[in-house]
C-alpha positions as CSV (number, residue, x, y, z in Angstrom):
1,M,6.4,-2.8,-7.9
2,S,5.0,-3.2,-4.3
3,N,5.1,-6.9,-3.9
4,L,8.7,-7.4,-3.2
5,I,10.3,-10.5,-1.8
6,N,13.8,-10.9,-0.6
7,T,15.4,-14.2,-0.2
8,T,18.7,-16.0,-0.1
9,L,17.9,-18.7,-2.8
10,L,15.6,-18.1,-5.7
11,I,14.9,-21.2,-7.9
12,I,13.2,-21.0,-11.3
13,G,11.6,-24.4,-12.1
14,G,9.8,-26.9,-9.8
15,G,10.9,-30.1,-11.7
16,P,13.1,-32.9,-10.2
17,G,16.3,-30.6,-10.0
18,G,14.4,-27.6,-8.7
19,Y,12.2,-29.0,-5.9
20,V,15.0,-31.2,-4.6
21,A,17.3,-28.3,-4.4
22,A,14.5,-26.4,-2.6
23,I,13.8,-29.2,0.0
24,R,17.5,-29.6,0.7
25,A,17.9,-25.8,1.0
26,G,15.0,-25.9,3.4
27,Q,16.6,-28.7,5.5
28,L,19.7,-26.6,5.6
29,G,17.9,-23.4,6.9
30,I,18.4,-21.5,3.7
31,P,15.5,-18.9,3.0
32,T,14.3,-20.2,-0.4
33,V,11.6,-19.1,-2.9
34,L,10.6,-21.5,-5.8
35,V,8.9,-20.2,-9.0
36,E,6.8,-22.6,-11.0
37,G,4.4,-21.7,-13.7
38,G,2.9,-25.1,-14.1
39,V,2.4,-28.0,-11.8
40,L,5.2,-28.9,-9.3
41,G,7.1,-32.0,-10.4
42,G,8.0,-30.8,-13.9
43,T,8.2,-32.9,-17.0
44,C,9.2,-36.0,-15.1
45,L,6.3,-36.3,-12.8
46,N,3.6,-34.7,-15.0
47,I,4.3,-35.6,-18.6
48,G,7.3,-37.8,-18.6
49,C,8.9,-40.6,-16.3
50,I,6.0,-41.4,-14.1
51,P,3.0,-41.3,-16.4
52,S,4.8,-43.2,-19.0
53,K,5.8,-46.0,-16.6
54,A,2.1,-46.1,-15.4
55,L,1.0,-46.7,-18.9
56,I,3.9,-49.1,-19.6
57,H,2.5,-51.1,-16.6
58,V,-1.3,-51.0,-18.0
59,A,-0.1,-52.2,-21.4
60,E,2.0,-55.0,-19.9
61,Q,-0.9,-56.3,-17.7
62,F,-3.3,-55.9,-20.8
63,H,-0.8,-57.8,-23.0
64,A,-0.2,-60.6,-20.4
65,L,-4.0,-61.2,-20.2
66,Q,-4.2,-61.4,-23.9
67,G,-1.6,-64.0,-23.8
68,Y,-3.6,-66.1,-21.3
69,A,-6.7,-65.7,-23.4
70,G,-4.7,-67.9,-26.0
71,D,-2.4,-71.0,-25.4
72,S,-0.4,-70.1,-22.3
73,P,2.3,-72.5,-21.2
74,L,1.5,-71.5,-17.6
75,G,-1.7,-73.3,-17.6
76,I,-3.6,-70.2,-17.2
77,R,-6.8,-69.4,-19.2
78,A,-8.7,-66.3,-19.4
79,Q,-11.4,-64.5,-21.4
80,A,-10.2,-62.0,-24.0
81,P,-9.6,-58.8,-21.9
82,E,-11.2,-55.4,-22.6
83,L,-9.5,-51.9,-21.9
84,D,-11.4,-49.1,-20.2
85,L,-9.0,-46.4,-21.4
86,D,-10.7,-43.6,-19.3
87,R,-10.1,-45.6,-16.2
88,S,-6.6,-46.5,-17.0
89,I,-5.7,-42.8,-17.7
90,A,-7.6,-41.8,-14.5
91,W,-5.5,-44.2,-12.6
92,K,-2.4,-42.9,-14.1
93,D,-3.3,-39.3,-13.3
94,A,-4.0,-40.3,-9.8
95,I,-0.5,-41.4,-9.4
96,V,0.7,-38.2,-10.9
97,K,-1.5,-36.1,-8.5
98,K,-0.4,-38.0,-5.4
99,L,3.2,-37.4,-6.2
100,T,3.0,-33.8,-7.1
101,T,0.8,-33.0,-4.1
102,G,3.4,-34.8,-2.0
103,I,6.0,-32.5,-3.2
104,G,3.9,-29.5,-2.4
105,S,3.6,-30.9,1.2
106,L,7.4,-31.5,1.4
107,L,8.2,-28.0,0.3
108,K,5.9,-26.5,2.9
109,K,7.3,-28.8,5.6
110,H,10.8,-27.3,4.8
111,K,9.5,-23.7,4.8
112,V,10.0,-23.3,1.1
113,T,7.9,-20.4,-0.4
114,V,6.3,-21.4,-3.7
115,V,5.2,-18.8,-6.1
116,Q,2.9,-19.8,-8.7
117,G,3.8,-17.9,-11.9
118,W,6.0,-17.3,-14.8
119,A,9.4,-15.9,-14.1
120,H,11.2,-13.3,-16.2
121,I,14.9,-12.5,-15.4
122,I,15.8,-8.8,-14.9
123,D,19.3,-9.5,-13.7
124,G,21.4,-12.0,-11.8
125,K,19.7,-10.9,-8.5
126,T,16.3,-9.9,-9.7
127,V,13.4,-11.8,-11.1
128,D,9.8,-10.5,-12.0
129,V,7.1,-13.1,-11.6
130,D,3.8,-12.8,-13.7
131,P,1.3,-14.8,-11.7
132,V,-0.8,-17.6,-13.0
133,V,-3.9,-16.3,-11.2
134,K,-4.6,-12.7,-12.3
135,G,-6.2,-10.1,-10.0
136,K,-5.9,-9.2,-6.2
137,A,-5.0,-12.7,-5.4
138,G,-2.3,-12.8,-7.9
139,A,-0.5,-9.6,-8.2
140,P,2.9,-9.4,-10.1
141,Q,5.8,-9.8,-7.8
142,R,9.4,-8.9,-7.8
143,I,11.9,-11.2,-6.1
144,R,15.5,-10.2,-5.1
145,C,18.0,-13.0,-4.1
146,E,21.6,-13.6,-3.2
147,H,21.7,-16.9,-5.3
148,L,19.7,-17.6,-8.5
149,L,19.3,-21.2,-9.5
150,L,18.0,-21.9,-13.1
151,A,16.2,-25.3,-13.4
152,T,13.9,-24.8,-16.3
153,G,14.3,-28.2,-17.8
154,S,13.8,-29.1,-21.5
155,E,11.0,-29.3,-24.2
156,P,10.2,-31.7,-26.9
157,V,11.8,-30.9,-30.3
158,A,9.3,-30.4,-33.1
159,L,10.1,-30.9,-36.9
160,P,10.1,-27.5,-38.7
161,F,8.2,-29.0,-41.6
162,M,5.7,-30.8,-39.4
163,P,4.9,-28.8,-36.4
164,F,2.8,-30.2,-33.5
165,G,-1.0,-29.9,-34.0
166,G,-3.7,-31.9,-35.6
167,P,-2.6,-35.5,-36.1
168,V,1.0,-34.6,-35.2
169,I,1.5,-35.1,-31.4
170,S,4.4,-34.8,-28.9
171,S,5.0,-37.3,-26.1
172,T,2.7,-35.0,-23.8
173,E,-0.5,-35.8,-25.8
174,A,0.6,-39.5,-26.4
175,L,0.6,-39.9,-22.5
176,S,-3.0,-38.7,-22.2
177,P,-5.0,-40.1,-25.2
178,R,-8.9,-39.8,-25.1
179,T,-9.1,-42.6,-27.6
180,L,-6.6,-44.9,-29.0
181,P,-5.8,-44.4,-32.7
182,K,-6.1,-47.4,-35.1
183,S,-2.6,-46.6,-36.4
184,L,0.4,-44.6,-35.0
185,A,3.5,-43.6,-36.8
186,I,6.3,-42.7,-34.6
187,V,9.3,-40.5,-35.9
188,G,12.4,-41.4,-34.0
189,A,13.5,-44.7,-32.6
190,G,15.0,-43.3,-29.4
191,Y,13.8,-44.5,-25.9
192,I,10.9,-42.1,-25.8
193,G,9.5,-43.4,-29.1
194,L,9.9,-47.0,-28.3
195,E,8.7,-46.8,-24.9
196,L,5.4,-45.2,-26.0
197,G,5.3,-47.3,-29.2
198,T,5.5,-50.5,-27.2
199,V,2.6,-49.2,-24.9
200,Y,0.3,-48.5,-27.9
201,R,1.1,-51.7,-29.6
202,K,0.5,-53.8,-26.7
203,L,-2.9,-52.0,-26.5
204,G,-3.9,-53.0,-29.9
205,V,-2.7,-50.2,-31.9
206,K,-0.8,-50.7,-35.4
207,V,2.5,-49.0,-34.8
208,D,5.2,-48.2,-37.3
209,V,8.5,-46.6,-36.1
210,I,10.5,-44.4,-38.7
211,E,14.3,-43.9,-38.0
212,A,16.8,-42.2,-40.1
213,Q,19.7,-44.2,-38.8
214,D,20.3,-47.9,-39.6
215,R,19.1,-49.2,-36.2
216,I,16.9,-48.6,-33.2
217,L,18.3,-47.0,-30.0
218,P,21.3,-45.5,-31.8
219,A,22.7,-44.2,-28.5
220,Y,23.0,-47.7,-27.0
221,D,25.5,-50.4,-28.1
222,A,24.4,-52.8,-30.6
223,D,24.5,-56.0,-28.4
224,L,22.1,-54.4,-26.0
225,V,19.7,-53.4,-28.7
226,K,19.4,-56.8,-30.5
227,P,16.8,-58.3,-27.8
228,V,14.7,-55.1,-27.9
229,H,14.7,-55.2,-31.8
230,A,13.7,-58.8,-31.8
231,A,10.9,-58.2,-29.2
232,L,9.5,-55.3,-31.2
233,K,9.3,-57.4,-34.3
234,S,7.6,-60.2,-32.3
235,L,5.0,-57.6,-31.2
236,G,4.3,-56.9,-34.8
237,M,5.7,-53.3,-34.9
238,G,6.8,-51.9,-38.2
239,L,10.4,-50.7,-38.1
240,H,11.5,-48.6,-41.1
241,L,15.1,-47.9,-40.7
242,Q,17.4,-45.7,-42.8
243,T,14.2,-43.9,-43.8
244,Q,13.6,-40.2,-44.1
245,V,10.5,-38.5,-43.1
246,L,9.3,-35.9,-45.8
247,G,6.1,-34.6,-44.3
248,L,2.4,-35.2,-44.0
249,S,0.5,-36.6,-46.9
250,D,-1.7,-34.1,-48.8
251,D,-4.9,-35.4,-47.1
252,G,-3.2,-35.5,-43.7
253,K,-3.9,-39.1,-43.3
254,G,-0.5,-40.5,-43.6
255,L,3.3,-39.7,-43.6
256,R,5.4,-39.3,-46.6
257,I,8.5,-41.3,-46.2
258,Q,11.6,-42.1,-48.4
259,S,13.2,-45.5,-48.2
260,P,17.1,-46.1,-48.4
261,K,16.5,-46.8,-52.2
262,A,15.1,-43.2,-52.5
263,E,11.5,-44.6,-53.2
264,E,8.9,-42.4,-51.8
265,R,5.6,-43.6,-50.5
266,I,2.8,-42.9,-48.1
267,L,2.6,-44.6,-44.8
268,A,-0.9,-44.5,-43.4
269,A,-1.4,-43.3,-39.8
270,Q,-4.1,-41.8,-38.0
271,S,-1.7,-40.3,-35.5
272,I,1.9,-39.2,-35.8
273,L,4.1,-39.0,-32.7
274,V,7.2,-36.9,-33.2
275,A,9.9,-38.2,-30.7
276,V,13.2,-36.8,-32.2
277,G,14.5,-35.5,-29.0
278,R,14.4,-32.7,-26.4
279,R,16.2,-29.5,-26.0
280,P,17.0,-27.2,-23.2
281,R,14.4,-24.7,-22.3
282,S,16.5,-21.6,-22.3
283,R,14.1,-19.2,-24.1
284,G,11.1,-17.2,-23.2
285,F,12.2,-16.1,-19.6
286,G,14.9,-13.5,-20.1
287,L,17.8,-15.8,-19.8
288,S,19.7,-14.0,-22.5
289,S,19.8,-10.9,-20.5
290,L,22.5,-12.5,-18.3
291,M,24.7,-13.3,-21.3
292,L,26.0,-16.5,-19.8
293,D,28.4,-18.7,-21.5
294,M,26.3,-21.3,-23.5
295,D,26.7,-24.7,-25.3
296,G,24.1,-24.1,-28.0
297,L,20.8,-23.9,-26.1
298,A,22.3,-25.3,-22.9
299,V,23.7,-23.3,-20.2
300,R,27.4,-24.1,-19.6
301,V,28.3,-25.0,-16.0
302,D,31.4,-26.1,-14.1
303,E,31.9,-29.0,-11.7
304,H,30.1,-27.0,-9.1
305,C,27.1,-26.3,-11.2
306,R,28.2,-22.8,-11.4
307,T,27.4,-20.6,-14.5
308,S,29.7,-17.9,-15.9
309,M,28.0,-15.3,-13.7
310,N,28.8,-15.2,-9.9
311,G,25.8,-16.3,-7.8
312,V,24.0,-17.7,-10.7
313,W,23.7,-21.7,-10.8
314,A,22.2,-24.0,-13.4
315,I,21.1,-27.7,-13.1
316,G,19.3,-30.4,-15.0
317,D,18.2,-30.6,-18.6
318,L,19.0,-26.9,-19.1
319,T,22.6,-27.7,-18.9
320,G,22.4,-30.3,-21.7
321,E,23.0,-34.1,-21.7
322,P,22.3,-36.5,-20.2
323,M,18.8,-35.3,-19.7
324,L,17.9,-37.5,-16.7
325,A,15.8,-36.6,-13.8
326,H,18.2,-38.3,-11.3
327,R,21.1,-36.2,-12.6
328,A,19.0,-33.1,-12.1
329,M,18.1,-34.2,-8.4
330,A,21.8,-34.8,-7.6
331,Q,22.8,-31.5,-9.0
332,G,20.0,-29.7,-7.1
333,E,21.2,-31.3,-3.7
334,C,24.9,-30.4,-4.6
335,V,24.0,-26.7,-5.2
336,A,21.9,-26.3,-2.1
337,E,24.8,-27.6,0.1
338,Q,27.3,-25.4,-1.6
339,I,25.1,-22.3,-0.9
340,A,25.0,-23.6,2.8
341,G,28.7,-23.4,2.9
342,H,29.4,-27.3,2.3
343,T,32.4,-28.4,0.1
344,R,30.8,-30.3,-2.8
345,Q,31.3,-30.9,-6.5
346,F,29.0,-32.5,-8.9
347,V,31.6,-35.2,-10.4
348,P,29.8,-38.5,-10.4
349,A,31.7,-41.6,-11.4
350,A,28.8,-42.9,-13.3
351,I,25.1,-41.9,-14.1
352,P,23.0,-44.8,-14.7
353,A,20.5,-44.6,-17.6
354,V,17.4,-46.8,-18.1
355,C,15.4,-47.5,-21.3
356,F,12.0,-48.9,-20.3
357,T,11.3,-50.9,-23.4
358,D,10.4,-54.5,-23.2
359,P,13.0,-56.0,-22.4
360,E,14.6,-53.0,-20.4
361,I,18.1,-51.8,-21.0
362,V,20.2,-50.3,-18.2
363,T,23.8,-49.0,-18.3
364,A,26.2,-47.3,-16.1
365,G,29.8,-46.3,-16.7
366,L,31.8,-47.5,-19.8
367,S,30.9,-49.9,-22.4
368,P,33.6,-52.2,-23.9
369,Q,33.9,-49.8,-27.0
370,Q,34.0,-46.6,-24.8
371,A,36.7,-48.2,-22.6
372,A,38.7,-48.9,-25.8
373,T,38.2,-45.5,-27.1
374,A,39.5,-44.1,-23.9
375,G,42.6,-46.3,-24.3
376,L,41.9,-48.5,-21.3
377,D,43.0,-52.2,-21.4
378,A,39.8,-53.7,-20.3
379,I,38.2,-57.1,-19.8
380,E,34.6,-58.0,-19.8
381,G,32.3,-60.6,-18.4
382,V,28.8,-61.5,-19.9
383,F,26.2,-63.7,-18.2
384,P,23.1,-64.6,-20.0
385,L,19.8,-64.7,-18.2
386,A,19.1,-67.8,-20.0
387,A,21.2,-69.4,-17.4
388,N,19.5,-67.8,-14.4
389,G,16.9,-69.7,-12.6
390,R,14.7,-66.8,-11.4
391,A,14.7,-65.3,-14.9
392,M,13.3,-68.8,-16.1
393,T,10.5,-68.6,-13.6
394,L,9.6,-65.1,-14.7
395,E,9.6,-66.2,-18.6
396,S,12.3,-63.5,-19.0
397,T,15.4,-65.2,-20.3
398,D,16.2,-62.9,-23.2
399,G,19.0,-60.8,-22.3
400,F,22.3,-60.6,-20.2
401,V,24.4,-58.7,-17.8
402,R,27.8,-57.5,-18.7
403,V,30.6,-56.0,-16.7
404,V,33.7,-54.0,-18.0
405,A,36.9,-53.8,-15.8
406,R,40.4,-52.7,-16.0
407,R,42.6,-55.9,-16.9
408,D,45.4,-54.8,-14.5
409,N,43.6,-54.3,-11.2
410,H,40.0,-55.4,-12.0
411,L,38.5,-51.9,-11.2
412,I,35.0,-52.0,-12.5
413,L,34.5,-49.4,-15.1
414,G,30.9,-50.1,-16.3
415,W,27.9,-52.3,-16.5
416,Q,25.3,-52.9,-19.1
417,A,22.3,-55.2,-18.9
418,V,19.2,-56.0,-21.1
419,G,16.2,-58.1,-19.8
420,R,12.9,-57.8,-18.1
421,G,13.0,-55.9,-14.8
422,V,16.8,-55.2,-15.1
423,S,16.2,-51.4,-14.5
424,E,16.4,-52.3,-10.8
425,F,20.0,-53.3,-11.3
426,S,21.0,-49.6,-11.8
427,A,21.5,-49.1,-8.0
428,A,23.9,-51.9,-7.8
429,F,25.7,-50.8,-10.9
430,G,26.0,-47.2,-9.8
431,Q,27.1,-48.1,-6.3
432,S,29.8,-50.6,-7.4
433,I,31.4,-47.9,-9.7
434,E,31.1,-44.9,-7.2
435,L,32.5,-46.9,-4.4
436,G,35.5,-48.1,-6.6
437,A,34.6,-51.8,-6.4
438,R,36.8,-54.4,-8.1
439,L,35.4,-57.6,-9.7
440,E,36.4,-59.7,-6.7
441,D,34.3,-57.3,-4.5
442,V,31.2,-58.1,-6.5
443,G,32.0,-61.8,-7.2
444,H,32.6,-62.4,-3.5
445,T,29.5,-60.6,-2.3
446,I,26.8,-63.1,-1.5
447,H,23.8,-62.5,-3.7
448,A,20.4,-63.9,-2.7
449,H,19.1,-67.0,-4.5
450,P,16.9,-67.2,-6.5
451,T,17.1,-63.7,-8.0
452,Q,18.0,-62.1,-11.3
453,G,20.5,-60.2,-9.4
454,E,22.6,-63.3,-9.2
455,A,23.5,-62.6,-12.8
456,I,25.4,-59.5,-11.7
457,Q,27.7,-61.7,-9.5
458,E,28.1,-64.3,-12.2
459,A,29.1,-61.7,-14.8
460,A,31.9,-60.5,-12.3
461,L,33.0,-64.0,-11.7
462,R,33.0,-64.8,-15.5
463,A,35.2,-61.8,-16.0
464,L,37.7,-63.4,-13.5
465,G,37.3,-66.8,-15.3
466,Q,35.4,-68.1,-12.4
467,A,31.7,-68.4,-13.4
468,L,29.8,-71.1,-11.6
469,H,26.6,-71.5,-13.5
470,I,27.8,-71.3,-17.2
């Protein structure tokens, strides 16, 4: 192959983990090549985190205006709003394009070579790239490297008896609708299904959620989920728990479901969103040729993000749960610095997780149940947002902040919160755990008034038996 590139670091995948690793490597002077077959930014920027939050904002504004068209306690009156869906999608796409273009500029600034094409691994030091653009301008290339970083991300899981196509869509299609369906059935009550379901419901679509387990958001503890469950019911979403999905109806205009009492019926739905999870993207690019140690479809890595082959690293969703963009970013930075000779490990004390439902849920570290399971003698402090002045002014008093700490020395083990806008608490939660803070550290830190963040301080004080506003 005539087109041969030699480099120190070769990264497969330009998502949050891959592009951050490339930028950091460029800052450290490491010759770096990044191979991406699609658009820079990966799932997060193109078909995940960013576009979904943009549509959540559109839906929230539209829903709020609908409220003002009725009887608003704020004294605001407005005419019934209309939605220009094409313009909403264009606005969302413009944000995505601005961010992905910005990544390209940052990579160029740090002298990272970006190769547009699909990678195929030959061995741990050699990768062939089939270009996206064919012909002279896009000839196949072979890249040889000292270090190979795998950052190929994940892909949505399809149901084997109901593959994507026709009325059955994945989150990718749900984020770019040409028109809104009259009715939408969502298979799976995890955070992806509920975030998108809330968007569609607030935009006026009839939404039903089907979940095999006995409650929504089964990955979160029950106390956090209760306000979300109540809000979904208030929105008028249908929640079908302990219900099995059997497949499409014969005419394709509905979903065959089976209730806990084994009663089968047809749930009418114009579109069906399958949101039952994601799996590591570990197939289709020659990964098996490396014969790496695996955990199912995920590549097994150690605390340095090293695989079982010397010089081959892996980060992000490809390495399994938790599949979070900020975890991948942190891993990418960590790998780049190790290749530069720095002493680093990926051993975070906590990785915050956010569910952007309405109300939002944010967690970091251990819940009371997880602390008990770990054999830790823990205390907790809960402060309701109903006692927070700022929350009252925002009409967002449903929810609470909870802290978990060791009983003997008050070392903070975990935080949980549910409420409007509490996703912004994730930074404070993560920092307090990572820095080894105790309840007294947070309780004696001055928190600005009036803010919802005062609930963080009050939760810590309450765990100490010193709460001031409850």
